[in-house]
Structure formats: structure tokens, C-alpha cells
ZAMARGU-4260 file (C-alpha; in steps of 0.2 Angstrom, whole numbers, plus 5000, padded with zeros to 4 digits):
<rodrens>
0) 4818/5255/5608 | 4823/5254/5626 | 4822/5235/5625 | 4833/5234/5610 | 4847/5244/5619
5) 4853/5229/5630 | 4854/5217/5615 | 4864/5230/5605 | 4876/5232/5620 | 4878/5213/5621
10) 4881/5211/5603 | 4894/5225/5603 | 4903/5217/5618 | 4903/5200/5610 | 4909/5207/5593
15) 4923/5217/5602 | 4927/5201/5612 | 4929/5191/5596 | 4939/5205/5587 | 4951/5205/5602
20) 4954/5187/5602 | 4956/5185/5583 | 4968/5200/5583 | 4979/5191/5595 | 4983/5179/5582
25) 4985/5192/5568 | 4997/5203/5579 | 5010/5189/5579 | 5012/5193/5560 | 5012/5212/5563
30) 4995/5216/5556 | 4977/5219/5563 | 4963/5210/5553 | 4951/5200/5564 | 4945/5190/5549
35) 4962/5184/5544 | 4965/5181/5563 | 4951/5169/5564 | 4958/5160/5550 | 4975/5158/5559
40) 4965/5153/5574 | 4957/5139/5565 | 4974/5134/5557 | 4981/5131/5574 | 4968/5117/5577
45) 4977/5106/5565 | 4984/5100/5581 | 4969/5101/5593 | 4980/5102/5608 | 4990/5117/5602
50) 4974/5126/5596 | 4964/5123/5612 | 4978/5128/5623 | 4982/5144/5614 | 4964/5149/5614
55) 4962/5145/5633 | 4977/5155/5637 | 4971/5170/5627 | 4954/5169/5635 | 4962/5168/5652
60) 4973/5183/5649 | 4958/5193/5643 | 4947/5188/5657 | 4961/5192/5670 | 4963/5209/5663
65) 4944/5212/5664 | 4944/5206/5682 | 4958/5219/5685 | 4947/5233/5677 | 4958/5235/5662
70) 4946/5230/5648 | 4947/5247/5640 | 4965/5245/5635 | 4960/5232/5622 | 4948/5241/5611
75) 4948/5227/5599 | 4967/5226/5598 | 4976/5210/5602 | 4992/5219/5608 | 4992/5213/5626
80) 4986/5195/5622 | 4997/5189/5608 | 5011/5185/5620 | 4999/5174/5631 | 4993/5166/5615
85) 5011/5161/5610 | 5013/5154/5628 | 4997/5144/5627 | 5002/5137/5610 | 5020/5132/5616
90) 5012/5122/5631 | 5000/5113/5619 | 5014/5109/5608 | 5023/5099/5621 | 5010/5092/5633
95) 4993/5083/5631 | 4978/5093/5635 | 4972/5087/5652 | 4964/5095/5667 | 4982/5098/5674
100) 4988/5105/5658 | 4972/5116/5657 | 4976/5123/5674 | 4994/5127/5669 | 4988/5136/5653
105) 4976/5146/5663 | 4989/5151/5676 | 5001/5155/5662 | 4989/5166/5653 | 4986/5177/5668
110) 5004/5178/5672 | 5009/5182/5654 | 4997/5196/5654 | 5004/5203/5670 | 5022/5202/5663
115) 5016/5209/5646 | 5007/5224/5654 | 5021/5228/5666 | 5035/5226/5653 | 5026/5236/5640
120) 5025/5251/5651 | 5043/5249/5657 | 5050/5247/5640 | 5040/5262/5633 | 5043/5274/5648
125) 5062/5270/5649 | 5067/5266/5631 | 5052/5271/5620 | 5052/5253/5614 | 5039/5240/5611
130) 5040/5224/5622 | 5038/5212/5607 | 5039/5194/5611 | 5050/5195/5627 | 5035/5190/5639
135) 5033/5174/5628 | 5051/5170/5629 | 5052/5173/5648 | 5036/5164/5652 | 5038/5149/5640
140) 5056/5146/5645 | 5051/5146/5664 | 5037/5134/5661 | 5048/5122/5650 | 5061/5122/5664
145) 5049/5120/5678 | 5040/5106/5669 | 5055/5094/5672 | 5048/5092/5689 | 5030/5090/5684
150) 5029/5071/5681 | 5010/5072/5680 | 5011/5082/5664 | 5009/5070/5649 | 5020/5073/5634
155) 5011/5076/5617 | 5008/5060/5607 | 4998/5068/5593 | 5013/5078/5587 | 5022/5062/5581
160) 5006/5056/5572 | 5004/5073/5563 | 5023/5072/5557 | 5020/5055/5549 | 5004/5062/5540
165) 5013/5077/5533 | 5030/5069/5529 | 5023/5061/5513 | 5016/5077/5507 | 5032/5086/5511
170) 5042/5074/5501 | 5033/5080/5485 | 5040/5098/5487 | 5057/5105/5486 | 5066/5108/5502
175) 5066/5127/5501 | 5047/5127/5501 | 5045/5114/5515 | 5058/5123/5525 | 5050/5140/5523
180) 5032/5134/5527 | 5038/5123/5541 | 5048/5137/5549 | 5033/5149/5548 | 5022/5136/5555
185) 5034/5133/5569 | 5030/5151/5575 | 5013/5146/5580 | 5019/5129/5585 | 5012/5120/5569
190) 5029/5115/5561 | 5022/5107/5545 | 5019/5112/5527 | 5000/5113/5529 | 5000/5125/5543
195) 5015/5135/5535 | 5006/5137/5519 | 4990/5143/5527 | 5001/5156/5537 | 5010/5161/5521
200) 4993/5164/5512 | 4986/5174/5527 | 5002/5185/5527 | 5000/5188/5508 | 4982/5193/5509
205) 4985/5204/5524 | 5000/5213/5516 | 5011/5211/5501 | 5025/5220/5509 | 5025/5209/5524
210) 5024/5194/5512 | 5039/5199/5502 | 5049/5203/5518 | 5044/5187/5526 | 5050/5176/5511
215) 5065/5187/5507 | 5071/5188/5525 | 5069/5169/5527 | 5080/5165/5511 | 5093/5178/5515
220) 5095/5171/5533 | 5095/5153/5527 | 5107/5157/5513 | 5119/5165/5526 | 5117/5151/5538
225) 5120/5137/5525 | 5136/5146/5520 | 5142/5146/5538 | 5137/5129/5542 | 5141/5121/5525
230) 5124/5113/5522 | 5109/5121/5514 | 5098/5106/5519 | 5103/5108/5537 | 5100/5127/5537
235) 5083/5125/5528 | 5077/5112/5540 | 5081/5123/5555 | 5063/5127/5562 | 5070/5142/5572
240) 5073/5151/5555 | 5056/5159/5557 | 5067/5172/5566 | 5074/5178/5550 | 5056/5181/5543
245) 5051/5190/5559 | 5066/5201/5559 | 5064/5206/5541 | 5045/5210/5543 | 5048/5220/5559
250) 5062/5231/5552 | 5057/5233/5534 | 5038/5235/5536 | 5033/5238/5554 | 5045/5249/5565
255) 5052/5258/5550 | 5043/5266/5535 | 5044/5254/5521 | 5056/5260/5508 | 5073/5257/5500
260) 5083/5261/5516 | 5071/5251/5527 | 5073/5236/5516 | 5092/5238/5516 | 5092/5239/5535
265) 5080/5224/5536 | 5093/5214/5525 | 5107/5219/5537 | 5098/5214/5552 | 5094/5197/5545
270) 5112/5195/5540 | 5118/5197/5558 | 5105/5186/5565 | 5112/5169/5561 | 5126/5171/5573
275) 5113/5175/5587 | 5102/5161/5582 | 5117/5148/5583 | 5123/5155/5599 | 5106/5155/5608
280) 5103/5137/5601 | 5119/5131/5608 | 5116/5139/5625 | 5097/5134/5626 | 5101/5116/5620
285) 5109/5112/5637 | 5092/5114/5645 | 5082/5105/5631 | 5072/5120/5626 | 5070/5130/5609
290) 5077/5147/5607 | 5059/5153/5603 | 5060/5172/5597 | 5075/5177/5607 | 5086/5182/5592
295) 5071/5192/5584 | 5069/5201/5600 | 5088/5205/5602 | 5090/5211/5585 | 5075/5221/5583
300) 5075/5230/5600 | 5093/5235/5599 | 5092/5241/5581 | 5076/5251/5584 | 5084/5259/5600
305) 5100/5264/5591 | 5090/5271/5576 | 5080/5281/5588 | 5096/5288/5597 | 5102/5292/5579
310) 5087/5302/5574 | 5083/5290/5559 | 5070/5299/5549 | 5060/5284/5544 | 5055/5277/5561
315) 5037/5274/5561 | 5028/5284/5574 | 5011/5278/5570 | 5007/5260/5564 | 4991/5258/5555
320) 4988/5240/5556 | 4999/5235/5541 | 5014/5242/5532 | 5004/5248/5517 | 4992/5259/5527
325) 5007/5265/5537 | 5017/5270/5522 | 5001/5278/5514 | 4998/5288/5529 | 5016/5293/5531
330) 5018/5299/5513 | 5002/5309/5512 | 5006/5316/5529 | 5023/5322/5524 | 5016/5330/5508
335) 5001/5337/5517 | 5010/5345/5532 | 5027/5351/5525 | 5029/5363/5540 | 5035/5360/5557
340) 5028/5360/5575 | 5037/5377/5579 | 5024/5387/5570 | 5023/5406/5569 | 5011/5418/5562
345) 5018/5431/5550 | 5024/5446/5560 | 5016/5459/5550 | 5000/5465/5541 | 4999/5466/5522
350) 5010/5459/5509 | 5029/5457/5511 | 5042/5448/5501 | 5055/5435/5507 | 5072/5443/5504
355) 5082/5429/5511 | 5076/5412/5516 | 5083/5396/5524 | 5100/5392/5518 | 5101/5410/5511
360) 5116/5415/5500 | 5122/5429/5512 | 5121/5427/5530 | 5109/5412/5533 | 5122/5399/5533
365) 5129/5386/5545 | 5121/5385/5562 | 5111/5401/5557 | 5104/5394/5541 | 5086/5393/5548
370) 5081/5411/5547 | 5070/5422/5535 | 5072/5440/5530 | 5057/5450/5524 | 5055/5466/5514
375) 5042/5475/5505 | 5043/5477/5486 | 5033/5485/5472 | 5027/5478/5456 | 5044/5478/5448
380) 5052/5469/5463 | 5061/5485/5470 | 5062/5488/5489 | 5062/5507/5488 | 5056/5522/5478
385) 5066/5537/5471 | 5085/5533/5472 | 5084/5523/5488 | 5097/5535/5497 | 5086/5538/5512
390) 5078/5526/5524 | 5061/5533/5521 | 5063/5528/5503 | 5061/5510/5508 | 5044/5503/5508
395) 5045/5492/5524 | 5054/5506/5534 | 5043/5511/5549 | 5030/5498/5545 | 5022/5489/5561
400) 5030/5473/5567 | 5018/5461/5576 | 5022/5447/5588 | 5021/5430/5579 | 5018/5420/5595
405) 5011/5421/5612 | 5024/5422/5625 | 5035/5433/5637 | 5048/5446/5632 | 5065/5439/5638
410) 5076/5453/5632 | 5076/5468/5619 | 5087/5482/5613 | 5080/5499/5608 | 5093/5512/5607
415) 5105/5507/5592 | 5105/5519/5578 | 5098/5515/5561 | 5111/5513/5547 | 5111/5524/5532
420) 5106/5513/5516 | 5121/5503/5510 | 5130/5502/5527 | 5130/5490/5541 | 5134/5490/5560
425) 5147/5476/5562 | 5148/5479/5581 | 5129/5476/5585 | 5125/5462/5573 | 5106/5461/5578
430) 5103/5479/5581 | 5087/5483/5590 | 5079/5467/5593 | 5065/5458/5603 | 5067/5440/5610
435) 5051/5431/5615 | 5050/5414/5624 | 5035/5404/5618 | 5029/5391/5631 | 5030/5377/5618
440) 5048/5377/5622 | 5058/5389/5610 | 5063/5407/5608 | 5058/5419/5593 | 5071/5432/5589
445) 5065/5447/5578 | 5079/5460/5573 | 5083/5476/5565 | 5069/5487/5573 | 5070/5506/5571
450) 5078/5515/5585 | 5066/5519/5599 | 5051/5511/5591 | 5049/5496/5602 | 5033/5496/5612
455) 5035/5482/5624 | 5046/5479/5639 | 5056/5464/5646 | 5046/5452/5656 | 5030/5458/5648
460) 5018/5445/5641 | 5012/5448/5623 | 4999/5440/5613 | 5000/5434/5595 | 4997/5449/5583
465) 5002/5462/5596 | 5012/5477/5591 | 5031/5475/5595 | 5038/5490/5586 | 5043/5497/5569
470) 5054/5489/5555 | 5071/5498/5554 | 5088/5496/5548 | 5099/5494/5564 | 5113/5481/5566
475) 5121/5471/5552 | 5108/5477/5539 | 5112/5486/5523 | 5094/5490/5520 | 5078/5490/5530
480) 5071/5473/5533 | 5064/5461/5546 | 5074/5446/5552 | 5065/5431/5560 | 5073/5416/5568
485) 5069/5402/5581 | 5082/5396/5593 | 5082/5384/5609 | 5092/5395/5621 | 5090/5414/5625
490) 5108/5419/5620 | 5110/5431/5605 | 5118/5422/5591 | 5112/5405/5597 | 5110/5391/5583
495) 5094/5392/5574 | 5081/5379/5573 | 5068/5375/5559 | 5051/5383/5560 | 5037/5388/5548
500) 5023/5400/5546 | 5004/5396/5547 | 4989/5403/5539 | 4995/5414/5525 | 4994/5417/5507
505) 5007/5417/5493 | 5004/5428/5477 | 5007/5418/5461 | 5005/5430/5447 | 4987/5435/5448
510) 4982/5421/5459 | 4982/5419/5477 | 4987/5402/5485 | 4983/5397/5503 | 4997/5390/5514
515) 4991/5381/5530 | 5009/5378/5537 | 5024/5380/5526 | 5041/5388/5524 | 5041/5403/5512
520) 5054/5403/5499 | 5065/5417/5493 | 5056/5429/5481 | 5038/5424/5487 | 5026/5438/5491
525) 5017/5432/5507 | 5001/5440/5515 | 4995/5437/5532 | 4978/5430/5534 | 4966/5431/5548
530) 4953/5417/5553 | 4935/5421/5548 | 4924/5419/5564 | 4909/5413/5554 | 4919/5400/5545
535) 4927/5394/5562 | 4909/5392/5569 | 4903/5384/5554 | 4916/5370/5555 | 4915/5368/5574
540) 4908/5350/5577 | 4903/5347/5595 | 4905/5330/5604 | 4890/5319/5602 | 4883/5330/5588
545) 4873/5319/5576 | 4870/5323/5557 | 4861/5313/5544 | 4866/5312/5526 | 4858/5304/5511
550) 4870/5295/5500 | 4867/5294/5481 | 4878/5284/5470 | 4875/5286/5451 | 4859/5295/5453
555) 4851/5281/5464 | 4848/5285/5482 | 4856/5270/5490 | 4855/5273/5509 | 4855/5286/5523
560) 4868/5287/5536 | 4869/5295/5553 | 4886/5301/5559 | 4890/5305/5577 | 4905/5315/5583
565) 4917/5305/5594 | 4933/5308/5603 | 4948/5296/5600 | 4960/5292/5614 | 4973/5303/5607
570) 4962/5318/5608 | 4957/5319/5590 | 4939/5319/5585 | 4930/5309/5572 | 4914/5306/5563
575) 4909/5288/5566 | 4896/5276/5560 | 4896/5256/5562 | 4915/5254/5565 | 4919/5267/5552
580) 4927/5283/5556 | 4933/5300/5548 | 4945/5309/5559 | 4946/5328/5558 | 4954/5343/5567
585) 4955/5362/5567 | 4973/5368/5568 | 4979/5386/5567 | 4966/5392/5555 | 4963/5377/5545
590) 4950/5363/5546 | 4958/5346/5541 | 4951/5328/5538 | 4966/5318/5544 | 4962/5300/5540
595) 4948/5287/5538 | 4946/5270/5545 | 4934/5257/5538 | 4928/5255/5521 | 4915/5269/5520
600) 4912/5276/5502 | 4903/5291/5510 | 4918/5295/5521 | 4930/5293/5506 | 4920/5304/5495
605) 4919/5318/5509 | 4938/5316/5512 | 4942/5318/5493 | 4930/5333/5491 | 4936/5343/5506
610) 4953/5336/5514 | 4956/5354/5521 | 4947/5370/5522 | 4955/5387/5525 | 4945/5396/5539
615) 4946/5412/5529 | 4938/5417/5513 | 4945/5426/5498 | 4937/5425/5481 | 4946/5412/5470
620) 4958/5408/5485 | 4965/5391/5480 | 4976/5378/5489 | 4983/5361/5486 | 4982/5345/5496
625) 4989/5327/5494 | 4977/5313/5497 | 4981/5295/5504 | 4980/5281/5491 | 4967/5273/5502
630) 4955/5287/5499 | 4957/5289/5480 | 4959/5271/5474 | 4950/5254/5477 | 4959/5239/5486
635) 4967/5232/5470 | 4974/5247/5462 | 4979/5254/5479 | 4989/5238/5484 | 4998/5239/5467
640) 5003/5258/5469 | 5008/5257/5487 | 5019/5242/5484 | 5028/5251/5470 | 5028/5267/5481
645) 5038/5257/5494 | 5052/5257/5482 | 5050/5275/5476 | 5040/5286/5487 | 5035/5298/5473
650) 5024/5286/5465 | 5011/5288/5479 | 5008/5307/5477 | 4990/5311/5473 | 4988/5330/5472
655) 4971/5339/5473 | 4968/5358/5469 | 4954/5367/5477 | 4947/5384/5475 | 4934/5395/5484
660) 4921/5398/5470 | 4910/5408/5482 | 4909/5409/5501 | 4899/5393/5502 | 4905/5383/5487
665) 4922/5375/5485 | 4927/5366/5469 | 4941/5353/5467 | 4951/5344/5454 | 4961/5328/5459
670) 4974/5320/5447 | 4985/5305/5448 | 4992/5299/5431 | 4977/5297/5419 | 4964/5296/5434
675) 4955/5312/5437 | 4941/5317/5450 | 4930/5333/5450 | 4923/5338/5467 | 4911/5351/5473
680) 4906/5355/5491 | 4892/5367/5497 | 4894/5373/5515 | 4879/5374/5526 | 4877/5391/5533
685) 4861/5386/5543 | 4866/5370/5552 | 4885/5371/5550 | 4897/5359/5542 | 4893/5352/5524
690) 4877/5354/5516 | 4881/5344/5500 | 4897/5336/5493 | 4899/5329/5475 | 4912/5318/5469
695) 4913/5313/5450 | 4926/5300/5445 | 4925/5294/5427 | 4906/5289/5424 | 4903/5287/5443
700) 4895/5301/5453 | 4893/5301/5472 | 4882/5314/5481 | 4880/5317/5499 | 4866/5328/5505
705) 4862/5333/5522 | 4845/5329/5528 | 4846/5333/5547
</rodrens>
């Protein structure tokens, strides 16, 4: 076994090397797929000088980065090498490949990597923007200008021969098709119909959304350009029109979440770009150089920056390799995590009722709309017994109020009288209150305590769940209740901010529904839950821990897999095997599977069977979750649904309902349209994690059994 390890490391290094180089090509069209990237690489060799120069430039940049000790920044991605690739292609397009040209390409590759790596960090730190193709524009323009003094560089002759070979073919097709393909081909310096058709097919197989945006953006831009110039032929034969496709793809499918608003913004961006294209062409023509991707960079960077300043909700914060996967992740994430990052635990024990919620009909309006009032009710919904004329008649009066966060007491009031029922104190609106600063950067205000009941002092540190005082009826309060709000400043009456509660249950008739992180609605009866230490320990996976599972499909034992716990660069953990990963995390009393990478049937089945697990047990406690399309459907069906969902996000919601049948057994039912899946999970009380998982969809059954 010891002799095999070096060979496996060499193979792993070589595979990662090839993946990085291939992804340099696919990154140009905004997706990561090394197989399609290899096809793009091969297509550039239609012109050998272009293909070889591009490849040399990428290798030069990659090896220079490794020499600097930066090899870990790649991890199979071509993010830092697609700019050197474009520079290499641009040099090979103009000059014959000689030893002198090869030296220029190698030097340009190293320099472009330096510019890319430096500008990437500057752009991100200062503006939270990607660098896009700016290094390519800067370096290629510099080399083109400098080449006027390099008389030993030989101008490319093969290009003229290639044009003659493809011209006959182009005459057989309409100008709109030849214009589209030649423009796309020009992006990788293969401005002819053969290269363009290959690139167009690659984009289609990589992403239908990108394909529609590329084609739609091109024709919209060319249409506007032809209207301004008065000639469709002149506009369609403009090789720089690939900028229209790039802008449309970047705005509609990459930097924004695909959807109707994103598509509209993509169209607007393309509509304004012809003016930039013509202006840049006019200026650059004086120096005999093309505009490259300058219009694309200007439009995309300025729009993305402006949308960031405006707080546009559909900016993509996490791009998953293509627009389909990004949209799928976004939609499932929005549905799975409806709460906020300002999370609180319920500030009481037992069951209370939401009397007034966000945007409440009485006092929760305007800048104070993000607040929740709690009371206790009986089975008939009444908040008091007897006649309700005495404070003691109210069920929540004098009930303990607990700290919903860890933090420091900033200020409090403890000496304001409680109002008789039906009256309010208009002078001291908040009555007796406690204001806590949470070190996550916000303040929590709890108001209307009973006079003299507050047990904490200013400046004191409190833990989550610690007793603060007793519920009362002080301040602007017609009956005993507890008011909770979150704000960003310590002043009383400061504008409120959105927040949510974690790890609680909602009573729905005779059933109890678990909420991991949500905003209680008016009338809901909520109950605070507390994590079960044994369940927390059971679902605690340790870094480098290994576990083996037998995978049975349709009652046939197909194979056995060993999974190992790894940590990703962003701090999340994942189960990994053979370039396949299932990411998980424990967050405030809930275990989640977050996403899966790679085509693993076992990981998909486990995700479907247990997308989340409350780390607390109650018999027949149930909960809902929303699954990504990539977990539920195969490639063909998923691609259709996600394309439709880009026009109407509701089409992508796949809801599963899960229930504790016993402390070790969780049953699930997932529905989407006519498709239905039944799941069963048996927890492993001896070894921890999952002992067995079953997924039954139509006539197909997948069973995972732990063997070690």
C-alpha cells in the first residue's frame, strides 16, 4: 500500500493540473466544466498558432503561480488563468509561432497572472467586484502597441488561408448565423463559422440559460447597432459584437440570479453597450488594435457595482459553476432558510401566542414594524381568566422572561408602575425594559416587565436562557404581554430591524411543527425547544472521520463506498469520496445537509432522506424542507424545470415533510407535481450519524447501510 500512495498523488496532481487548464477555457464563457473546456481547447487548434500560444500562456501563468507558492489558489478552477489564456490566444492570432513569439507568450503569461492576481484582490477589497477580463485588455493592448517596434515578430499568414477555406462554407448560411458564430469565435480568436459553431454548442451543453442569453444578447445588440448605423450587414459582421453576448450572459445568468428582472437588466445593459462599442472602436482604431472586451468590462462592472450599492436582492453571492445550479441553490436556500442572520431564541419557557407580529395592525408600523408581542392564551384563545379586571387574571403576568441572546446589558428600567388592564402609560412607552447588546452587532429590546422584577444590572453579561425578570404590564401596554424587537443603535425608540427565532415549535391543531429559523406569525402558538445533548453528539462528525456504507439499488448490492469528513475553505464540512461531496453543518439546534457536488446517487439519496434534523426529540414532531432540483431529478428533467423556473421561481419548489416516528426513525414524503418519494432514516445510536437510509421513488429503491 505504501508504494501505491506516490502514484495516487501523482495521478491526483495530474488530474487537478488538467482540470485547471481546461477550466481556464470554460471560465471565459462563465461556467466550470473541464470536459467541455477540453473541447474548447481543441477547437482553438483550428488555427494551430492560436491554440499553441493560448496553451503555452496558460501553462506559463500556472507554473509561475506554483513557483510563487500560490498553487493552492487554483483547486481545479481556471479563475486566475483564463485572462492569461486570452492574452496567449490574442498573440497567436496576430503573430506566427516562433521562438521569439514563444518567449513573448511565456513572459505575457507570467505578467498577466501577476496583474490578474493583484487586481482581483484590489477589486474585491475596494469594490467587492470581480476583475473580469480587465487584465486581458490591459496586457493585450500593451503587447499590441509594443509590437510595432518588434520587427523580428512575424505576422500570422495562416489566418488568411483559414479565411479563404471557411468563406465558401459561410456563403451557404444566412448572414445572421455567420455573424453570430464568427462573433462568438472571435472571443477565442477563431473568427470563423466552424469555431463559432463549436463554441455555441459547448455553451448549449454547459447551460441552456447561458445559450439563450448569448444568442438573445447578440441579436438585441446587433439589432440596435444596425438601427443606429443603418445597415444590418455591417452590424452583423462586426466581430466585436461578442461583447453583446458576454454582457447578456454575465448580467442575466452569472452576477444576478436568473429571473425576469435579471433578464430585463441584461437587455437594458446590452441596449446601452453599442454606444460604448462604437466609441471604443473609434478610439482604438487610431492605434490599429481591436477593442477586445472593453465594452463588456465597463458595462458589467459599473452595473454590478451600482446594483450592490442599491441593495438589489437578486445579486448572486455564490456562483455554482453555471446559472442553473446557482438558481437551484438560491431558490432552495430561500425556501429552506426563511429566517435572518439576526437570530434569537424564544425569551420564555412553555407555550406562548403571537399577539402582534411584524407589520402588526396596532403599534408595529413604519420604522417600528419589525417587532413581536407575546401573550399566553387558553384553549379558547383568551388571554385571561375570570373577568380579566385584575393583572393576576392574565396568564402571562409574572411569568419568567429569559434572555434570547448572549450579550451585555446596556440599559434597563425597573421602577415604572404596572397599568391596570385596559389602560396605558403614554409617558413611558416602553415601561420597564431590558436592552441587551449582542456581539454579532445588534441590540435586543425586551419591554413591559413587571415593576421591580428585573434581576439583572447594567453592564452585566448574560447568557442565552438566563432569567431577566417577570412579564408585566408597564408602559404603553393595555394588557400584560412581552414585546421583543431588534435595533442597530442603543437609543429607546430606534428603528427596528428584521430578526427571527430559532429552534422552536408551532402548534397546528393537534400536531407540532418544528421551525429551525423563522418569523412567527400572528396567532401562532409557539413553544421553546431545547437541544438534546445525545442527538447533538450523535450528529457530531469529526474531521478525518471515515465511515463505510453499502449502497443497494433495486435490491441489488451495487457497491461499497467509504466517506471521509473534510473541511472546505469557507469553513463548512463535507463528506467526500472521489471528487464527490455532501456538505453539512450544525446551526443553532439543527443539523443540515447544505448542498452536494458531483453526481453521487448515494449522496443524493441521503440528502433527500434527511435534508435537516432537529436536534431535539418529540414524538410525531414534524417539519418541512425544500430540496434543490439537482437532488430530486435527473439531468434532463432538472434542466427543463430549472429553465422554466428562471421565468417563474415558484416552479422549482420541491417540498418534503418529515416526522419523528421514534427517537431513531424519521419518515419522509417528498412531492413535486405527480412525482413522489418516500424516505426512511434510522439513526445509529452506537456509532453515531445514520445507520440506514431508504429512498423509494416510483419502482426504484435505494438503500444505504452502514457497515463500519
